[in-house]
C-alpha positions in Angstrom: 26.8 17.4 23.2 23.7 16.0 21.4 21.2 14.0 23.4 17.9 12.1 22.5 15.6 14.4 24.5 14.0 16.5 21.9 11.0 18.5 20.7 9.0 17.7 17.6 8.2 20.4 15.0 5.7 20.2 12.2 5.8 22.5 9.1 3.1 23.3 6.6 3.6 25.6 3.6 1.7 28.9 3.6 1.7 30.6 0.2 0.5 33.9 1.7 3.9 34.6 3.3 2.6 34.6 6.9 4.5 32.8 9.7 2.1 31.2 12.2 2.8 28.9 15.2 0.7 26.4 17.1 1.7 25.2 20.5 0.9 21.4 20.6 2.3 21.1 24.2 3.5 23.7 26.7 2.7 27.3 25.7 5.7 29.4 24.4 6.3 33.2 24.2 4.6 34.7 21.2 7.9 35.7 19.5 10.0 32.7 20.4 13.2 31.6 18.6 11.3 29.4 16.1 9.3 32.3 14.9 12.3 34.6 14.8 14.3 32.0 12.9 11.5 31.6 10.3 11.3 35.4 9.8 15.1 35.8 9.7 15.2 33.2 6.9 12.4 34.9 5.1 14.2 38.2 5.2 17.5 36.8 4.1 16.1 34.9 1.2 13.4 37.4 0.2 11.0 34.5 -0.3 7.3 35.3 -0.6 6.4 32.0 1.1 5.4 31.5 4.7 4.8 28.5 7.0 2.6 27.2 9.8 4.7 25.6 12.5 3.4 23.3 15.2 5.6 22.6 18.2 5.4 19.7 20.5 7.6 21.0 23.4 9.3 18.4 25.5 12.6 20.0 26.5 12.1 22.2 29.5 12.4 25.9 29.0 15.0 27.9 30.9 16.9 24.7 31.6 20.2 25.5 29.9 19.7 22.6 27.5 19.5 24.5 24.2 16.0 23.5 23.5 15.1 26.8 21.9 18.3 27.0 19.9 17.8 23.4 18.7 14.3 24.3 17.5 15.5 27.4 15.8 18.2 25.4 13.9 15.6 22.7 12.9 13.4 25.5 11.6 16.1 26.9 9.4 16.9 23.5 8.0 13.2 22.5 7.4 12.2 25.8 5.8 15.3 25.9 3.7 13.9 22.6 2.2 10.2 23.5 2.3 10.8 26.8 0.5 13.4 25.3 -1.8 15.9 27.9 -1.1 19.0 25.6 -1.4 21.0 27.8 1.0 24.3 26.2 2.1 25.2 25.4 5.7 27.5 28.4 6.0 24.7 30.8 5.2 22.3 29.1 7.5 24.9 29.2 10.3 25.4 32.9 9.8 21.7 33.4 10.2 21.7 31.1 13.2 24.4 33.0 14.9 22.4 36.2 14.7 19.7 34.3 16.7 21.8 32.8 19.4 25.3 31.5 20.1 24.1 27.8 20.3 22.2 27.7 17.0 25.2 27.1 14.7 26.1 24.1 16.8 22.8 22.4 16.2 22.9 23.3 12.5 26.3 21.6 12.3 24.7 18.3 13.2 27.5 16.7 15.2 29.1 16.9 18.6 31.7 19.6 18.7 34.3 21.6 20.6 32.9 25.1 20.3 34.8 28.4 20.8 34.5 32.0 19.9 30.9 33.2 20.3 29.6 29.9 18.9 30.9 30.2 15.3 34.1 28.1 15.6 33.4 24.4 15.8 35.6 21.4 15.7 33.8 18.0 15.4 34.6 15.5 18.1 33.6 11.9 18.5 32.2 10.9 21.9 31.7 7.4 23.4 28.1 6.2 23.8 26.9 7.1 27.3 23.7 7.3 29.4 22.8 10.3 31.5 20.2 11.3 34.1 18.9 14.9 33.9 17.1 16.7 36.7 15.2 19.9 36.1 14.2 22.0 39.1 10.8 23.7 39.0 12.4 27.1 38.8 14.0 28.1 35.5 16.7 30.5 34.8 16.7 33.0 31.9 20.1 32.9 30.2 20.3 36.7 30.0 19.9 36.9 33.8 23.1 34.8 34.3 25.3 36.7 31.8 24.2 40.1 33.1 25.1 39.2 36.7 27.9 41.4 38.0 29.4 38.5 39.9 29.8 36.3 36.9 33.5 35.2 36.4 34.7 36.6 33.1 38.5 36.0 33.2 38.6 32.2 32.8 41.7 31.0 30.9 40.9 29.2 27.6 40.4 25.4 27.9 42.6 23.1 25.9 41.2 20.4 23.6 43.8 17.8 24.6 42.5 17.9 28.2 39.0 17.3 26.9 40.0 14.3 24.9 41.5 12.6 27.9 38.2 12.9 30.0 35.3 14.0 27.8 32.6 13.7 30.4 34.5 15.0 33.4 36.5 17.8 31.8 36.5 21.4 32.9 34.0 23.3 34.9 31.0 25.6 34.4 31.8 29.2 35.4 28.0 30.0 35.3 27.2 27.6 38.1 28.2 29.7 41.1 25.9 32.6 39.9 23.1 30.2 38.9 23.1 28.4 42.3 22.8 31.8 44.1 19.8 32.8 41.9 18.2 29.3 42.0 19.0 27.3 45.2 17.2 24.3 43.8 20.2 23.7 41.6 22.4 22.9 44.6 19.6 20.6 46.0 19.4 18.7 42.7 23.2 18.3 42.6 23.2 17.1 46.2 20.5 14.5 45.2 22.8 13.2 42.4 25.8 13.1 44.7 23.8 11.2 47.3 23.0 8.7 44.5 26.7 8.2 44.0 26.8 10.3 40.8 29.0 13.2 39.8 26.5 16.0 39.0 27.1 19.0 36.8 24.9 21.9 35.6 23.8 22.2 32.0 24.7 25.4 30.3 23.2 28.3 32.2 20.9 26.0 34.2 18.7 25.3 35.9 18.9 21.6 34.9 21.7 19.4 36.1 22.9 16.0 34.8 25.3 13.1 35.6 26.6 10.2 33.6 25.3 6.9 34.9 25.9 3.2 34.1 22.3 2.3 35.0 18.8 3.7 34.8 17.4 5.4 37.9 13.9 4.6 39.2 12.0 7.9 38.8 10.0 7.0 41.9 13.1 7.6 43.9 13.1 11.3 43.1 11.7 12.5 46.4 12.3 16.1 45.5 10.2 18.2 43.1 12.4 17.7 40.1 11.6 16.6 36.6 13.8 13.5 36.0 14.7 12.1 32.6 17.1 9.4 31.4 18.9 10.3 28.1 21.5 8.9 25.7 23.9 11.0 23.8 23.8 10.9 20.0 26.6 10.7 17.5 24.9 13.0 15.0 21.8 15.2 14.9 18.7 13.6 13.1 18.8 16.4 10.5 22.5 16.2 9.9 23.2 16.5 6.2 20.1 18.6 5.4 22.3 21.5 4.4 25.9 21.3 3.0 
């Protein structure tokens, strides 16, 4: 699901072929997904052009919210235009999948039912909704979750008809049990949401949690050390249609 909590990326053409990055907010690892996406597109297209990329980071890292994947997708779309490569969406999604399972979803530009390893997407329409997101101080690297020996790996496939009947309450997150053991703050954040009369769930691999709400929550009420943010879902990605 797409939401309106996002980073901002700035791109400048470099004719020397170099890829450089400037952190305009929180610092990021030197070889993050944005840099890897730019270099992957360079290699695929054999272009001699480069780019300077400025990143205003707002989405928390290690939150399970797909911030890095979204930025990688935006980088592929933006540089495809800046370098005038004219690559189609299918080729960009193939490059994106090599970077991470979530990247093709953000390239698709719409809410979707995603299966396989991220390459099979069926667009879905979602009703407009408002959400509260809590991010504990501790983050969780995705790789740490998926490499845990106690992770459940035999879940039966979900059925789309069940999702259509209850889009925001459907299913469960098999990563949550492992994530709560590695990061006890997740359970604390969920308890805070439940005490507020909300049905909390974990985002992706965590450590952020969220709940649908019909009203805004006063951030001063968050008496626990969590980052709190109100968000809306989006019908389409702002860059939807940048590649066909």
